[in-house]
Structure formats: C-alpha cells, structure tokens
C-alpha positions as CSV (number, residue, x, y, z in Angstrom):
1,Y,311.2,99.8,81.1
2,S,308.4,98.4,79.6
3,D,306.0,96.8,81.9
4,R,305.6,93.9,79.5
5,S,309.3,93.2,78.7
6,P,313.2,93.5,80.1
7,E,313.2,96.0,76.9
8,L,314.9,99.4,77.7
9,I,312.8,102.1,76.0
10,D,314.1,105.5,76.6
11,Q,317.3,106.9,78.8
12,I,317.6,109.8,79.9
13,L,321.3,111.3,81.0
14,I,321.6,114.5,83.8
15,N,324.4,116.7,84.3
16,T,325.1,118.2,87.5
17,Y,327.7,121.1,87.8
18,S,330.1,121.1,89.8
19,F,330.5,124.0,93.4
20,P,332.1,127.2,92.1
21,T,336.3,126.2,93.3
22,D,336.5,130.2,94.3
23,R,333.8,130.6,96.8
24,D,332.9,129.7,100.1
25,L,330.4,127.9,101.0
26,P,328.6,130.0,103.5
27,V,326.7,128.4,105.7
28,Q,326.7,126.6,108.7
29,V,323.0,125.6,110.6
30,I,323.3,125.9,114.7
31,Y,319.8,125.2,115.6
32,I,317.0,123.9,114.2
33,D,313.3,122.6,115.1
34,E,312.1,120.3,111.8
35,E,309.4,119.6,113.0
36,N,308.0,123.1,112.8
37,Y,310.4,124.4,110.2
38,S,308.4,125.9,107.5
39,S,309.7,123.6,104.4
40,G,311.9,124.7,100.6
41,Y,315.3,126.3,100.3
42,T,316.2,129.8,101.4
43,F,317.5,132.4,98.6
44,V,320.2,134.0,100.3
45,D,321.6,136.8,97.7
46,D,322.8,134.3,94.9
47,V,323.4,131.0,96.9
48,V,320.1,128.2,97.5
49,I,320.4,126.3,100.8
50,D,318.4,123.9,101.8
51,M,317.4,123.9,106.2
52,Y,321.3,121.6,106.9
53,G,322.5,124.7,105.3
54,N,324.1,122.7,102.4
55,P,324.0,124.8,99.5
56,V,321.8,123.2,96.3
57,L,321.9,126.3,93.6
58,F,325.1,128.9,93.3
59,M,323.8,131.8,90.7
60,P,327.0,132.3,88.7
61,A,328.7,135.6,89.2
62,H,329.0,137.3,84.9
63,S,332.6,139.3,86.4
64,P,333.6,140.5,89.1
65,T,331.6,143.6,89.2
66,R,327.9,141.8,88.1
67,H,326.5,139.3,90.4
68,F,322.4,138.9,90.9
69,I,320.3,139.5,93.8
70,F,317.2,137.3,93.9
71,T,313.8,139.0,94.7
72,E,311.1,135.9,94.1
73,Q,310.2,132.7,92.0
74,L,307.6,133.1,89.0
75,D,305.2,130.5,88.2
76,N,307.4,128.9,85.5
77,G,310.4,128.5,87.7
78,D,312.8,130.7,86.5
79,F,314.1,133.3,88.8
80,L,313.5,137.7,89.3
81,G,315.7,139.6,90.5
82,I,318.2,142.5,90.0
83,G,321.5,141.6,87.7
84,Y,324.2,143.8,89.5
85,G,326.7,145.5,87.5
86,S,327.3,146.6,84.0
87,N,323.9,148.0,83.2
88,Y,321.4,144.7,83.4
89,G,318.5,146.2,85.7
90,G,316.1,143.9,86.5
91,V,316.5,139.9,85.3
92,I,315.1,136.4,84.8
93,V,318.1,134.0,85.0
94,D,316.8,130.1,84.8
95,I,318.0,127.6,86.3
96,Y,321.6,127.4,84.8
97,G,322.2,131.4,85.9
98,E,322.0,132.5,82.4
99,I,320.0,136.0,81.8
100,I,317.2,135.5,79.9
101,Y,315.2,138.6,80.0
102,N,316.5,141.6,81.3
103,T,315.2,146.0,81.2
104,D,316.3,148.3,78.5
105,P,319.4,150.0,80.2
106,S,318.5,152.9,78.6
107,L,314.9,153.1,80.5
108,G,317.8,153.6,83.8
109,N,319.3,151.0,85.9
110,V,317.1,149.1,88.2
111,H,317.9,149.3,91.5
112,H,316.7,147.6,95.4
113,D,313.3,145.6,94.2
114,F,312.1,144.4,90.4
115,R,308.6,141.7,90.7
116,S,306.3,140.8,88.9
117,M,302.6,142.2,89.0
118,G,301.2,139.8,87.8
119,N,299.7,140.3,84.1
120,G,303.1,139.2,83.0
121,N,304.5,142.8,82.9
122,F,307.1,143.4,86.1
123,I,307.6,146.7,88.1
124,G,311.1,147.9,89.6
125,L,312.8,151.5,91.2
126,I,314.8,153.8,89.2
127,Y,316.9,156.6,90.0
128,S,316.8,159.8,88.2
129,N,318.1,163.1,89.5
130,V,317.3,167.2,89.3
131,R,318.8,170.1,90.0
132,D,316.6,172.4,92.8
133,T,316.8,175.0,95.6
134,A,318.4,173.6,98.4
135,P,316.6,172.0,102.1
136,A,316.7,174.6,103.8
137,G,318.1,174.2,107.8
138,S,321.1,175.7,109.6
139,W,323.4,175.3,106.7
140,T,321.3,177.9,104.5
141,T,323.5,181.4,105.2
142,S,326.6,179.2,105.1
143,F,325.3,178.1,101.7
144,E,324.2,181.2,100.5
145,Q,328.0,183.3,101.2
146,N,329.2,180.8,99.1
147,G,326.6,181.3,96.7
148,L,325.0,177.5,96.7
149,Y,321.4,177.7,96.4
150,E,320.7,174.4,94.2
151,I,321.7,171.5,94.7
152,R,320.9,167.8,92.8
153,W,318.6,166.0,94.2
154,L,318.5,161.8,93.7
155,Y,314.9,160.6,93.8
156,D,313.0,157.3,93.0
157,E,310.9,156.7,89.9
158,I,308.3,153.9,89.6
159,V,308.6,151.7,86.3
160,E,306.3,149.1,84.8
161,F,308.3,146.7,82.2
162,D,306.5,144.6,79.3
163,S,307.9,141.0,79.0
164,L,310.0,142.8,76.5
165,G,311.5,145.0,79.1
166,N,310.2,148.2,77.4
167,E,308.4,151.0,79.6
168,V,305.0,150.5,80.0
169,W,303.9,153.5,83.0
170,R,306.7,155.4,85.4
171,W,306.0,157.6,88.2
172,S,308.6,159.6,90.3
173,T,308.6,160.8,93.9
174,N,309.8,164.2,92.3
175,D,306.5,164.9,91.3
176,Y,304.2,163.7,94.4
177,F,306.9,164.4,97.3
178,N,307.2,167.7,98.6
179,K,311.0,168.7,99.1
180,I,310.3,170.1,102.2
181,D,310.0,166.6,103.7
182,F,313.6,165.2,104.2
183,D,315.6,163.8,106.9
184,P,318.5,165.8,108.0
185,N,320.2,162.8,109.1
186,W,320.6,162.1,105.9
187,F,321.8,165.1,104.6
188,D,325.3,166.2,104.9
189,P,325.8,170.2,103.8
190,N,329.6,170.0,104.1
191,D,329.7,167.0,100.5
192,F,328.3,170.4,99.0
193,L,329.8,173.1,100.4
194,L,333.3,171.2,99.2
195,N,331.7,169.6,96.1
196,P,329.3,171.8,94.9
197,S,328.2,169.0,92.1
198,D,327.6,166.4,94.8
199,T,324.0,164.9,94.9
200,F,321.6,163.9,97.9
201,D,320.4,161.0,97.8
202,W,316.9,162.7,99.4
203,T,314.0,159.5,98.5
204,H,316.3,155.6,98.3
205,C,313.4,153.9,97.4
206,N,314.3,149.8,98.7
207,A,310.9,148.5,98.2
208,V,307.9,148.2,95.9
209,F,305.2,145.7,95.0
210,Y,301.6,146.0,93.6
211,D,298.8,144.8,94.7
212,N,295.9,143.4,91.6
213,Q,293.9,142.9,94.1
214,E,293.2,146.6,94.7
215,S,294.6,147.4,91.7
216,A,297.4,149.4,94.0
217,I,301.4,150.1,94.3
218,Y,303.1,150.1,97.6
219,L,306.4,152.4,98.0
220,S,309.3,151.9,100.5
221,S,311.4,155.2,100.8
222,R,314.2,154.3,103.7
223,H,315.5,158.1,103.1
224,L,312.0,159.0,104.3
225,S,311.1,156.4,106.4
226,R,307.9,156.2,104.7
227,I,305.6,154.2,103.0
228,T,303.2,154.9,100.5
229,K,299.5,153.8,99.0
230,I,299.3,155.0,95.1
231,S,296.5,153.6,93.2
232,Y,297.4,152.3,90.0
233,P,297.4,153.5,87.0
234,S,295.9,156.5,88.1
235,G,298.8,157.6,90.3
236,D,297.4,159.1,93.0
237,I,299.0,158.8,96.1
238,I,295.6,156.7,99.1
239,W,298.1,158.2,101.7
240,M,301.3,157.2,103.3
241,I,302.2,156.6,106.5
242,G,305.5,156.9,108.5
243,E,307.7,159.5,110.1
244,D,305.9,163.3,110.8
245,M,307.5,165.8,108.3
246,P,306.9,169.1,108.3
247,S,304.8,168.6,104.7
248,G,302.4,167.5,107.5
249,E,301.1,164.7,104.7
250,V,302.2,161.4,106.5
251,K,300.7,160.1,108.9
252,F,300.6,157.8,111.8
253,G,304.7,159.0,112.7
254,D,304.4,158.3,116.9
255,E,302.8,155.4,116.5
256,M,304.6,153.9,114.1
257,Q,308.3,154.6,115.1
258,I,309.7,153.0,112.1
259,S,313.1,153.9,110.6
260,S,315.3,153.0,107.7
261,Q,313.0,150.6,107.1
262,H,313.3,147.8,104.3
263,A,311.1,145.0,102.7
264,V,307.5,146.3,102.5
265,N,304.7,143.0,101.5
266,L,301.5,142.4,101.5
267,L,301.1,139.4,103.3
268,E,297.8,137.0,102.5
269,N,295.7,137.9,105.1
270,G,296.0,141.4,103.7
271,N,298.1,142.7,106.0
272,L,301.6,144.9,106.0
273,M,304.9,143.3,107.3
274,L,308.1,145.4,107.2
275,F,311.7,145.2,108.1
276,D,312.6,148.2,110.9
277,N,316.2,149.0,110.9
278,G,315.1,151.5,113.9
279,N,318.3,153.9,112.6
280,N,316.2,156.8,114.6
281,K,315.0,155.6,117.5
282,T,316.8,155.5,121.3
283,P,318.1,152.7,122.2
284,L,319.0,151.8,118.6
285,E,316.8,148.4,117.9
286,S,315.6,146.8,114.8
287,R,312.6,145.0,114.3
288,C,310.1,142.9,111.7
289,I,306.6,143.8,112.5
290,E,303.1,142.9,111.1
291,F,300.2,145.4,111.1
292,N,297.3,147.0,109.0
293,I,296.1,150.7,108.2
294,S,292.7,150.1,108.5
295,N,289.6,152.2,106.7
296,D,287.1,154.0,108.9
297,N,285.0,156.5,106.7
298,S,288.4,157.5,105.3
299,E,289.5,157.9,108.5
300,L,292.8,155.5,108.7
301,S,294.2,154.0,112.1
302,Y,297.2,151.9,112.5
303,N,296.7,148.4,114.4
304,L,300.4,146.5,114.9
305,I,300.0,143.0,114.7
306,W,302.4,141.7,115.5
307,E,306.6,141.9,115.8
308,H,309.7,140.2,116.9
309,V,312.4,143.1,118.1
310,L,316.1,141.3,117.4
311,P,318.9,141.5,119.8
312,S,320.7,144.8,120.3
313,A,323.7,142.8,118.6
314,S,321.2,141.9,115.7
315,Y,320.4,145.9,115.1
316,I,321.3,147.3,111.3
317,Y,321.3,150.1,110.3
318,R,321.3,149.3,106.8
319,L,319.8,145.9,104.6
320,G,317.2,143.3,106.1
321,D,314.4,141.8,105.0
322,C,311.2,139.6,106.8
323,D,308.8,137.4,105.3
324,R,305.6,135.4,106.7
325,L,305.8,131.9,105.7
326,P,303.2,129.3,104.6
327,N,303.0,127.6,107.5
328,G,302.9,131.1,109.6
329,N,306.7,131.2,110.9
330,T,309.0,134.3,109.8
331,L,312.1,135.1,108.2
332,I,314.2,137.6,109.0
333,N,317.6,138.4,107.6
334,S,319.7,141.2,109.4
335,G,321.6,141.7,106.8
336,N,324.5,144.2,107.1
337,V,325.6,141.3,109.9
338,A,324.8,138.4,108.4
339,A,322.0,137.3,111.1
340,I,318.9,134.9,109.4
341,L,316.7,133.4,111.9
342,E,312.9,132.2,111.0
343,V,310.7,132.0,113.9
344,N,307.3,131.3,115.0
345,N,304.2,133.9,116.0
346,A,305.4,133.0,119.8
347,N,309.0,134.7,118.7
348,N,310.2,131.3,119.4
349,I,313.5,130.1,117.2
350,I,312.7,128.0,114.7
351,W,316.3,128.2,112.4
352,E,319.2,129.7,112.7
353,P,322.6,130.1,110.4
354,I,325.5,131.4,111.0
355,F,327.7,132.6,108.0
356,H,331.3,131.9,107.6
357,S,333.2,134.9,108.3
358,N,334.0,136.5,105.3
359,H,329.8,136.7,104.2
360,T,329.9,139.8,105.9
361,S,326.3,141.0,104.5
362,T,323.5,139.4,103.2
363,Y,320.6,142.3,101.1
364,R,318.4,139.3,101.2
365,A,316.7,136.1,102.5
366,E,313.3,134.4,100.8
367,R,312.0,131.3,101.2
368,I,311.2,129.2,97.9
369,K,309.2,125.4,97.9
370,G,312.3,124.7,95.8
371,L,313.7,124.8,92.5
372,Y,311.4,122.9,90.3
373,P,307.7,124.7,90.3
374,L,306.9,123.9,87.3
375,I,307.7,119.6,85.7
376,S,305.3,118.1,83.9
377,S,305.1,115.5,81.2
378,L,302.9,113.4,78.9
379,T,302.8,109.7,78.4
380,I,301.6,106.4,77.0
381,E,301.8,103.1,77.8
382,N,303.3,100.5,75.8
383,F,304.0,101.5,73.0
384,K,306.4,100.0,70.6
385,K,309.4,102.1,69.0
386,D,310.8,101.2,65.3
387,T,314.1,101.0,63.7
388,L,313.7,105.2,63.9
389,N,312.8,105.9,67.0
390,N,308.9,106.1,65.7
391,K,306.1,105.7,68.4
392,L,304.1,102.4,67.5
393,V,300.2,101.7,68.4
394,W,297.4,98.9,67.6
395,L,293.6,100.9,68.0
396,P,290.7,99.0,67.4
397,T,288.7,99.8,64.3
398,G,285.2,101.3,65.5
399,E,284.1,103.4,68.4
400,T,287.2,103.6,70.7
401,S,289.5,105.3,73.0
402,I,293.1,106.2,73.5
403,K,294.8,107.0,76.8
404,Y,297.6,109.8,77.8
405,T,298.6,110.5,81.5
406,I,299.3,114.2,82.1
407,H,302.1,114.1,84.4
408,N,302.9,117.1,87.1
409,E,305.5,116.8,89.1
410,G,306.2,120.1,89.9
411,F,305.0,121.2,93.7
412,D,302.8,123.3,92.8
413,A,299.4,122.9,91.3
414,Y,298.9,124.0,87.7
415,T,295.8,124.0,85.1
416,Y,297.0,122.9,81.6
417,T,296.1,123.2,77.8
418,Y,295.8,119.8,75.7
419,N,295.4,119.5,72.5
420,V,295.1,116.5,70.5
421,S,295.2,116.2,66.5
422,D,295.7,113.6,63.5
423,R,297.4,113.6,60.2
424,E,293.9,111.9,58.8
425,N,291.8,114.8,60.6
426,L,290.0,112.2,62.8
427,I,290.9,113.7,65.9
428,D,290.5,117.1,67.0
429,I,290.1,118.1,70.6
430,S,291.3,120.3,73.1
431,G,290.5,120.8,77.2
432,E,291.6,122.1,80.4
433,V,292.9,120.0,83.1
434,E,293.8,121.5,87.3
435,I,296.3,118.4,88.6
436,E,297.0,118.6,91.9
437,A,301.3,118.9,93.2
438,N,303.1,115.9,92.2
439,S,299.7,114.1,90.5
440,S,299.0,112.5,87.7
441,Q,295.7,112.9,85.4
442,D,294.7,110.1,83.2
443,I,292.3,111.9,79.6
444,F,290.6,109.7,77.7
445,I,290.4,111.1,73.3
446,P,287.8,109.1,71.8
447,I,288.4,108.2,68.2
448,S,286.8,106.3,65.5
449,V,289.1,104.3,63.7
450,P,288.6,102.8,60.1
451,L,289.0,99.7,58.3
452,N,292.9,99.5,57.3
453,M,293.9,103.3,59.4
454,I,298.1,102.7,59.2
455,D,301.0,105.2,60.2
456,N,298.1,107.9,61.2
457,Q,300.3,110.5,63.5
458,I,298.3,111.6,66.2
459,A,299.9,115.1,68.0
460,F,299.9,115.3,71.8
461,M,300.3,119.0,73.1
462,L,299.9,120.0,76.6
463,S,301.2,123.8,78.2
464,P,301.1,125.0,81.2
465,N,298.7,127.1,82.5
466,T,301.9,130.1,83.2
467,I,301.2,133.9,83.5
468,H,305.1,133.8,82.2
469,P,306.5,132.0,79.2
470,S,306.6,127.9,79.5
471,D,307.9,125.3,77.3
472,D,305.0,122.8,75.9
473,N,305.1,119.1,75.8
474,Y,304.6,117.5,72.6
475,L,303.5,113.4,72.0
476,V,303.5,111.9,69.2
477,V,302.6,108.2,68.7
478,R,302.2,106.8,64.7
479,A,299.0,104.8,65.2
480,S,297.6,101.6,62.7
481,S,293.8,100.2,63.0
482,C,293.7,96.5,64.3
483,E,290.6,94.4,64.1
484,S,291.5,91.4,65.7
485,N,291.8,93.1,69.7
486,P,287.6,93.8,70.0
487,G,287.8,93.3,73.2
488,Y,290.5,95.9,73.4
489,I,292.2,97.3,76.9
490,L,294.4,100.7,77.2
491,S,297.0,98.6,77.8
492,D,297.8,96.3,74.8
493,M,298.3,99.4,72.4
494,G,301.7,98.0,72.0
495,D,300.8,94.9,69.7
496,C,297.9,94.0,67.1
497,P,297.6,90.0,68.1
498,K,296.1,87.7,65.1
499,F,292.6,87.0,64.3
500,P,292.9,83.1,66.0
501,N,291.0,81.6,63.2
502,M,291.1,83.5,59.6
503,V,290.8,81.0,57.9
504,G,292.2,82.2,54.1
505,D,294.3,85.5,55.2
506,I,297.7,84.8,53.6
507,N,298.9,88.3,54.3
508,S,298.1,89.1,57.9
509,D,295.2,92.1,56.6
510,Y,292.8,90.8,59.0
511,V,290.1,89.4,55.8
512,A,290.5,87.2,53.1
513,N,290.3,88.5,49.6
514,V,291.6,88.8,46.0
515,S,295.0,89.2,47.1
516,D,295.4,86.7,49.6
517,V,294.1,84.5,46.1
518,I,297.1,86.1,44.0
519,L,299.5,85.4,46.7
520,I,299.0,81.1,46.5
521,S,298.7,81.8,42.8
522,N,302.2,83.2,42.9
523,H,303.9,80.5,45.1
524,I,301.9,77.7,42.9
525,I,303.5,79.1,39.5
526,S,307.3,79.7,41.8
527,L,307.0,83.6,41.2
528,S,306.9,83.9,45.1
529,D,307.6,81.8,48.3
530,L,304.9,81.4,50.5
531,T,307.1,81.1,54.3
532,G,305.9,81.3,57.9
533,D,302.6,81.5,59.1
534,G,301.7,82.8,55.3
535,L,302.5,78.9,54.2
536,I,300.3,77.3,57.0
537,T,298.0,79.6,56.3
538,A,298.1,79.1,52.1
539,D,297.2,75.4,53.0
540,L,293.3,75.5,53.8
541,N,292.4,71.7,53.0
542,Q,295.6,70.5,55.1
543,D,297.6,68.1,53.5
544,T,301.0,69.5,53.7
545,L,300.5,71.1,50.2
546,V,299.4,74.5,48.5
547,D,298.2,73.7,45.1
548,L,294.8,74.8,43.0
549,L,292.6,72.5,45.1
550,D,293.7,75.7,48.3
551,I,292.9,78.1,45.6
552,I,289.2,76.8,44.9
553,L,288.7,76.5,48.8
554,L,289.7,80.0,49.4
555,I,287.6,81.6,46.5
556,N,284.7,79.5,47.5
557,I,285.6,81.0,50.8
558,I,285.6,84.6,49.5
559,L,282.0,84.0,47.4
560,S,280.7,83.1,50.4
C-alpha cells in the first residue's frame, strides 16, 4: 500500500507445499540450551529441521532409488549434494528440490562428497578399477594354488567439474598410492576364492575439499585410514597422515590413532577437523577431533587441539560427520546409530535430537543459516500505475536525481552491481554497493531532465555478485518532466502539481503559447469545448465569459 493513500498498489501470492504423507517426521529434540545454540537450521541428509526438531523442508525423492544427500549451500541459495541413484552423481537442487545441475554420468558416478571450489567449479569423488597383482598375505599360497595372481582393485579418483558438468582436472589414487599399503581388515580372501571376478574396495575415499587459499586438496581415504594433502593443480602429494603402512610414506600413525575416518574439513582458524570412527581401536571408540599439522623447516608435527569422545553406545563403524559452527560449537553426527549432538568447546551438550525408530542412520548433518541467503529487491517511492500497470514518476526539469532503494533481505552480506539507463540516453550509470544482511541502501541517480520529457523509460538492473548463477532484479519506470515542482522532494515522484498561478496555460503544459490561443479560439467558434480547469483558466479577465477579449489578453501575455 502507498503511504499517501489506501490504494492497493501491489500484491504477492505465496504457495506452500504439504509435508509428504509417505514419510515420518523424523526428529524429537530431547535437550536444547537455546541461549548457546548456534542459530540456523540443520540439514539431515535430505530433511531440514529447526532447533525444535520441526521439519521445515523436505527434498523430494525422484524415485524409490534416487534421493539427495546435502553437502553444502551455495552463495546463491541453491543446495549442492549427491544425487544417489540413476547416475545423477554430483547435483545442484533448488529450494523446490528440482535438479538444476548434474555432472556428466559418462565421466563416472560421483559418490560420498561433492563440493564447490570457490571459483564456479566443483570437486567430487569417482570410482574406478583396475586389474593388478593380488595383495600379499597369509592367503597368497591359496591364491597361487587356485591360479589367482591378479584381482580387480577398486580405487578413487578426484575430478574437478566445470559449471556445465564437464571434466576439468583429474587425480587418481591408483597413480599416487602404493598398493603394498592396504588394510587387511577390508580384504576377505574367501570372496576371491569363491568369485575370482570380485572387486577389492581398496581406498574407499569418502571426503574431499579444496582450499583456495593454499591451492591444495584434502582427501580422506577410509579404507587406508589416511588423510592426504595434494598440491593443486600439479597433483603432487604434500603429505600423508594416518595409519602406518608398509610403504613408510604415511606419518603420525601412533600419534593420531585414527581409523576408518569421515568428513575431513578445514576450519577458518586453519586447523583440520574429522570424524574418527575408531574401527581399529581397542576398545572401540568414535570421536570428533580438531588438529593441525605444522611445518617447521620441512619437519612436520601433529598437534591435537580438541576432541569430543562419544559414549560407547554411540560408537559407529561407518558413516559419521562433525563440523565447527559459527559460534564455536561443534555439530557431531554419529550416523550409523542416527545420533546428533551439538556440543561446546567444554564438551557440554547444547542440543540433542533423537530420531524416529524407523530412521536408523544418517549420513550427514550440516547446519545452515537459513533457507534463503540471497533475497534482494528494488523499490522506488510513491510511483503511480496506469491502466497497463506501468510505473509512472514525474521528475522536475533541470538538474535533479531519482532515488532507488536496494533491499538485502537475506541472511548474508552481499555486494551488488547496479546499472541505470534510459531510452533517451540521459542516464548510463553503473556502480557497486555492499549491503549487510537485512539492510537497505538508497541509491541517488543524477539526471538532467529536459523540458517536455514524456514517458522516458528508465531501467534499473541489480545483480548480486555471486560465484554461482543468481537472478537479476529489474525495475522499469516511465518518467515525465514536471516544471511545477522546483522544490522537488524525492518522495513526491508520484505526482506533478499544477503551478498555482500559471496564467494562460489552457492545456496544462506549464507554458502559455500559441497552442493555448488555438484552444480558446476553437472554443469560441464551437469547434471544441473547454471544460473544468481549462475553461476556468481561459477566462483571463474573469468576466465569466470566454471570448475575443480573453484571446487579446493571452496574446499580450505571450508577447510580454
């Protein structure tokens, strides 16, 4: 509604979807410290819940075997993740759950992790396999007796994808890891004696991310209990840490004592965090750890900074995730037993939900600030609309300005690029402005308004500066000049008042001239009739008649 009248000037229709009837609402929160809870929603696989466990968004299953696992929210608000089933691989879905991007299936099926690189490209994991010499062990004699000298090794490759889903760069564990390094706990020789064509899941990588500050990639190999730091784009290994292996290339096995880990990620403070499943520990124990690897004169050292050890009932041999939250808390997901905790640095529980009995595991739990990081709009004060819904404004003649307001209604600060141009080539201005979350900024555009400017279309285009594609905002107004408002206020653009004493201006064009003489003449000889303000203005001598005397007075005014 306009501030100046109760007239309805615009309206928005909002549709919402019903919750799916074939799915259980999965969560009940059994404890929450609201004061210390890190604000936002929690994405649990394909469901988003609020701090009280209420579902606020479901990602639709595209088929019984095709579903979405969330990895991160992009700067344009879309959701990045894995589209398991039907070879979707790495995907982007919008707020409605529609797939708007997917990697090329012919390049391999992306699994476990899919992340943005901060340059518009994405990085993900792809399986590959090769036949090679069987690993050596107590089974070697049995293998040789059965003519089994080679087996098929399943390994992982890191692939960089562009914004169209095409391959840009690839790195293979088969090229850089030594096959004398393997974990016999994941190798069952009987599988190959029974079925020589079976495949050995050698590396089972489950997390990858790119650090654009250092131009390095971090890779988690679960079946080797190993974290690898890789120089990008050369592909050279910077270091490998984790469980000791025969090659002697891996460091800190005894110090770190990690095994079958998940979800390695880099924190803002430069430290690393991961979920240690602890499959090779005695007793079995799962935990979340924060640590750093320091480099002093090419001498590496491992430093444990923080850990949260889960109770024995929450030990999980597979799945798992932990993330540092903006307020310093840590979100921990014990995936195989569907247990999620938010804890502070003192290891006190801040938030604890429990799941419906049918919901027995969770792969990921990620905290997001909200569903709509990027919401922006343009407004102009007090315009009017004509019958065709065009926005109309009046600008005073001469040097003036037109005011627009940019509104950032999302939960993140953004830089916006704007451009203002018009049909009569009076304006061509571009600029940038940074606007904090839930804030607005007035933009004043100078313009030299000529006399008798009529219906000049002025277009304002607003583009958020995002890495990933986002929609532009457009606002077009039709502007006319207004001579009668020299004390122009920006909030008065919706009106052009008449001059209080414009003598002889019969046609209200703000000037007395021959056009007004013709109008009075036509009225006198009955070719046309003046009415209303025009008739009153034409009676220049105020004798209640419009006649030849008024024409003589008007000509004198024009000539004076």
